[in-house]
ZAKOLTOR-556396 format. One record per residue (C-alpha): y, x, z; residue in three letters. Coordinates in steps of 0.25 Angstrom, whole numbers, always signed. Each point is the difference from the previous one (the first is absolute). Layout:
<node v="Y" u="X" w="Z" r="ALA"/>
...
***
This chain:
<node v="+264" u="-207" w="+927" r="MET"/>
<node v="+10" u="+12" w="+0" r="SER"/>
<node v="+3" u="+7" w="-15" r="LYS"/>
<node v="-7" u="+13" w="-3" r="SER"/>
<node v="+9" u="+9" w="-7" r="VAL"/>
<node v="+3" u="+16" w="-6" r="ILE"/>
<node v="+11" u="+5" w="+2" r="VAL"/>
<node v="+4" u="+12" w="-11" r="ILE"/>
<node v="+13" u="+8" w="+3" r="ASP"/>
<node v="+1" u="+17" w="-4" r="ASP"/>
<node v="+9" u="-1" w="+14" r="ASP"/>
<node v="-6" u="-1" w="+12" r="GLU"/>
<node v="+9" u="-4" w="+7" r="ASP"/>
<node v="+2" u="-13" w="-7" r="THR"/>
<node v="-16" u="-2" w="-1" r="VAL"/>
<node v="-1" u="+2" w="+15" r="ARG"/>
<node v="+12" u="-10" w="+3" r="LEU"/>
<node v="-3" u="-9" w="-10" r="PHE"/>
<node v="-17" u="-1" w="+8" r="SER"/>
<node v="+7" u="-1" w="+12" r="GLU"/>
<node v="+8" u="-12" w="-3" r="PHE"/>
<node v="-10" u="-8" w="-8" r="LEU"/>
<node v="-13" u="+5" w="+11" r="GLU"/>
<node v="+12" u="-10" w="+9" r="GLU"/>
<node v="+0" u="-12" w="-8" r="HIS"/>
<node v="-15" u="+0" w="+0" r="ASP"/>
<node v="+0" u="+3" w="-13" r="ILE"/>
<node v="-13" u="+12" w="+0" r="ASN"/>
<node v="+3" u="+14" w="-8" r="VAL"/>
<node v="-12" u="+6" w="-5" r="ILE"/>
<node v="+6" u="+13" w="-8" r="GLY"/>
<node v="+10" u="+8" w="-1" r="ASN"/>
<node v="+3" u="+10" w="-10" r="GLY"/>
<node v="+10" u="+9" w="-7" r="PHE"/>
<node v="-2" u="-3" w="-16" r="ASP"/>
<node v="-7" u="-7" w="-12" r="GLY"/>
<node v="-12" u="+6" w="+1" r="VAL"/>
<node v="-4" u="-3" w="+14" r="THR"/>
<node v="+5" u="-13" w="+1" r="ALA"/>
<node v="-9" u="-3" w="-15" r="VAL"/>
<node v="-10" u="+6" w="+10" r="LYS"/>
<node v="+4" u="-9" w="+14" r="LEU"/>
<node v="+0" u="-12" w="-9" r="PHE"/>
<node v="-15" u="+2" w="-5" r="LYS"/>
<node v="-4" u="+4" w="+13" r="GLU"/>
<node v="+5" u="-10" w="+10" r="THR"/>
<node v="+3" u="-13" w="-9" r="LYS"/>
<node v="+13" u="-4" w="+6" r="PRO"/>
<node v="+8" u="-13" w="-1" r="ASP"/>
<node v="+13" u="+5" w="-3" r="VAL"/>
<node v="+3" u="+15" w="-3" r="VAL"/>
<node v="+16" u="+5" w="+2" r="LEU"/>
<node v="+4" u="+12" w="-11" r="ILE"/>
<node v="+10" u="+8" w="-1" r="ASP"/>
<node v="+3" u="+5" w="-15" r="LEU"/>
<node v="+2" u="+12" w="+0" r="ASN"/>
<node v="-7" u="+9" w="+4" r="MET"/>
<node v="-8" u="+14" w="-3" r="PRO"/>
<node v="-16" u="+0" w="-6" r="ASN"/>
<node v="+2" u="-13" w="-6" r="GLY"/>
<node v="+13" u="-11" w="+3" r="SER"/>
<node v="-2" u="-12" w="+4" r="GLY"/>
<node v="+1" u="-5" w="-14" r="PHE"/>
<node v="-13" u="+9" w="-4" r="TYR"/>
<node v="-7" u="-5" w="+11" r="ALA"/>
<node v="+3" u="-15" w="-2" r="ILE"/>
<node v="-4" u="+0" w="-14" r="LYS"/>
<node v="-14" u="+6" w="+6" r="LYS"/>
<node v="-1" u="-8" w="+11" r="ILE"/>
<node v="+2" u="-13" w="-10" r="GLN"/>
<node v="-11" u="+4" w="-9" r="ASP"/>
<node v="-9" u="+0" w="+11" r="ILE"/>
<node v="+6" u="-14" w="+5" r="ASN"/>
<node v="+10" u="-8" w="-8" r="PRO"/>
<node v="+3" u="-11" w="+13" r="LYS"/>
<node v="+3" u="+12" w="+11" r="ALA"/>
<node v="+12" u="-2" w="+8" r="ARG"/>
<node v="+12" u="+12" w="-2" r="ILE"/>
<node v="+12" u="+1" w="+5" r="ILE"/>
<node v="+7" u="+11" w="-5" r="ALA"/>
<node v="+10" u="+7" w="+8" r="VAL"/>
<node v="+10" u="+10" w="-5" r="THR"/>
<node v="+16" u="+5" w="+1" r="ALA"/>
<node v="+0" u="+0" w="-17" r="ASP"/>
<node v="+6" u="-13" w="-4" r="GLY"/>
<node v="+4" u="+2" w="-14" r="SER"/>
<node v="-3" u="-11" w="-9" r="PHE"/>
<node v="-12" u="+8" w="-7" r="ALA"/>
<node v="-7" u="+0" w="+13" r="THR"/>
<node v="+4" u="-14" w="+2" r="GLU"/>
<node v="-4" u="-4" w="-14" r="GLU"/>
<node v="-14" u="+6" w="+2" r="LYS"/>
<node v="-4" u="-4" w="+13" r="LEU"/>
<node v="+2" u="-13" w="-6" r="GLU"/>
<node v="-8" u="+0" w="-12" r="LYS"/>
<node v="-12" u="+4" w="+11" r="LEU"/>
<node v="+5" u="-13" w="+7" r="ASN"/>
<node v="+0" u="+11" w="+13" r="ILE"/>
<node v="+10" u="-3" w="+11" r="PRO"/>
<node v="+14" u="+6" w="+2" r="LEU"/>
<node v="+5" u="+9" w="+14" r="ILE"/>
<node v="+12" u="+8" w="+0" r="GLN"/>
<node v="+1" u="+9" w="+12" r="LYS"/>
<node v="+7" u="+1" w="+9" r="PRO"/>
<node v="-8" u="-14" w="+1" r="PHE"/>
<node v="+1" u="-9" w="+9" r="LYS"/>
<node v="-16" u="-2" w="+8" r="MET"/>
<node v="+1" u="-13" w="+3" r="ASP"/>
<node v="+2" u="-2" w="-16" r="GLN"/>
<node v="-15" u="+8" w="-1" r="ILE"/>
<node v="-6" u="-8" w="+10" r="ILE"/>
<node v="+4" u="-12" w="-5" r="SER"/>
<node v="-5" u="+5" w="-15" r="ILE"/>
<node v="-14" u="+5" w="+6" r="ILE"/>
<node v="-3" u="-15" w="+9" r="LYS"/>
<node v="+4" u="-7" w="-12" r="ASN"/>
***
Protein backbone atom coordinates (compact mmCIF):
# COMPACT_ATOMS: atom_id res chain seq x y z
CA MET A 1 0.00 0.00 0.00
CA SER A 2 1.34 3.43 -0.88
CA LYS A 3 2.34 5.84 1.88
CA SER A 4 0.49 9.11 2.42
CA VAL A 5 2.51 12.28 2.84
CA ILE A 6 1.99 15.98 3.47
CA VAL A 7 4.64 18.37 2.10
CA ILE A 8 5.29 21.61 3.99
CA ASP A 9 7.75 24.26 2.79
CA ASP A 10 7.48 28.04 2.44
CA ASP A 11 8.88 27.77 -1.10
CA GLU A 12 6.00 26.93 -3.44
CA ASP A 13 8.30 25.54 -6.16
CA THR A 14 9.86 23.13 -3.66
CA VAL A 15 6.41 21.92 -2.57
CA ARG A 16 5.29 21.45 -6.19
CA LEU A 17 8.46 19.62 -7.27
CA PHE A 18 8.45 17.43 -4.16
CA SER A 19 4.80 16.55 -4.64
CA GLU A 20 5.21 15.69 -8.32
CA PHE A 21 8.27 13.54 -7.65
CA LEU A 22 6.65 11.67 -4.78
CA GLU A 23 3.49 10.98 -6.82
CA GLU A 24 5.67 9.58 -9.64
CA HIS A 25 7.07 7.10 -7.09
CA ASP A 26 3.63 5.91 -5.90
CA ILE A 27 3.65 8.01 -2.76
CA ASN A 28 0.27 9.63 -2.16
CA VAL A 29 0.62 13.37 -1.45
CA ILE A 30 -2.54 14.20 0.48
CA GLY A 31 -1.74 17.77 1.43
CA ASN A 32 0.53 20.77 0.85
CA GLY A 33 1.25 23.73 3.08
CA PHE A 34 3.57 26.68 3.30
CA ASP A 35 3.90 27.35 7.05
CA GLY A 36 3.94 25.64 10.44
CA VAL A 37 0.37 26.53 11.41
CA THR A 38 -0.97 24.96 8.20
CA ALA A 39 1.22 21.89 8.80
CA VAL A 40 -0.47 21.21 12.14
CA LYS A 41 -3.95 21.80 10.68
CA LEU A 42 -3.24 19.47 7.73
CA PHE A 43 -1.82 16.80 10.03
CA LYS A 44 -5.00 16.83 12.13
CA GLU A 45 -7.24 16.70 9.05
CA THR A 46 -5.39 14.12 6.94
CA LYS A 47 -3.47 11.89 9.41
CA PRO A 48 -0.63 11.19 6.93
CA ASP A 49 1.92 8.37 7.25
CA VAL A 50 4.77 10.88 6.86
CA VAL A 51 5.23 14.65 7.23
CA LEU A 52 7.97 16.28 5.13
CA ILE A 53 8.67 19.68 6.65
CA ASP A 54 11.01 22.60 6.20
CA LEU A 55 12.27 24.22 9.41
CA ASN A 56 12.60 27.90 8.52
CA MET A 57 9.15 29.20 7.61
CA PRO A 58 6.94 32.15 8.51
CA ASN A 59 3.79 31.77 10.62
CA GLY A 60 4.99 28.87 12.76
CA SER A 61 8.41 27.38 12.14
CA GLY A 62 9.04 23.74 11.40
CA PHE A 63 10.04 23.25 15.04
CA TYR A 64 6.72 24.77 16.15
CA ALA A 65 4.84 22.36 13.88
CA ILE A 66 6.93 19.33 14.92
CA LYS A 67 6.20 19.99 18.60
CA LYS A 68 2.46 20.42 17.98
CA ILE A 69 2.28 17.33 15.73
CA GLN A 70 4.14 15.23 18.31
CA ASP A 71 1.68 16.46 20.98
CA ILE A 72 -1.16 15.14 18.77
CA ASN A 73 0.63 11.89 17.91
CA PRO A 74 3.96 11.09 19.62
CA LYS A 75 4.60 8.36 17.01
CA ALA A 76 4.11 10.65 13.98
CA ARG A 77 6.75 10.11 11.27
CA ILE A 78 8.28 13.47 10.50
CA ILE A 79 11.23 14.20 8.22
CA ALA A 80 12.89 17.62 8.40
CA VAL A 81 14.16 18.98 5.08
CA THR A 82 16.27 22.10 5.52
CA ALA A 83 19.28 24.07 4.36
CA ASP A 84 20.11 24.76 8.02
CA GLY A 85 22.84 22.27 8.81
CA SER A 86 23.97 23.94 12.02
CA PHE A 87 25.00 21.78 14.94
CA ALA A 88 22.26 23.33 17.11
CA THR A 89 19.58 22.36 14.58
CA GLU A 90 20.94 18.83 14.21
CA GLU A 91 21.05 18.47 17.98
CA LYS A 92 17.45 19.69 18.43
CA LEU A 93 16.20 17.29 15.75
CA GLU A 94 18.13 14.39 17.27
CA LYS A 95 16.46 15.02 20.65
CA LEU A 96 13.07 15.00 18.90
CA ASN A 97 14.04 11.80 17.03
CA ILE A 98 13.49 13.50 13.66
CA PRO A 99 15.67 12.54 10.66
CA LEU A 100 17.26 15.47 8.85
CA ILE A 101 17.72 15.73 5.11
CA GLN A 102 19.96 18.58 4.00
CA LYS A 103 19.06 20.82 1.07
CA PRO A 104 20.07 20.40 -1.69
CA PHE A 105 18.96 16.80 -1.30
CA LYS A 106 18.81 13.64 -3.33
CA MET A 107 15.20 12.62 -4.02
CA ASP A 108 16.15 8.93 -3.92
CA GLN A 109 17.20 9.40 -0.30
CA ILE A 110 13.79 10.84 0.56
CA ILE A 111 11.90 8.07 -1.25
CA SER A 112 13.95 5.47 0.63
CA ILE A 113 13.25 7.06 4.03
CA ILE A 114 9.51 7.40 3.34
CA LYS A 115 9.09 3.83 2.12
CA ASN A 116 11.05 2.24 5.01
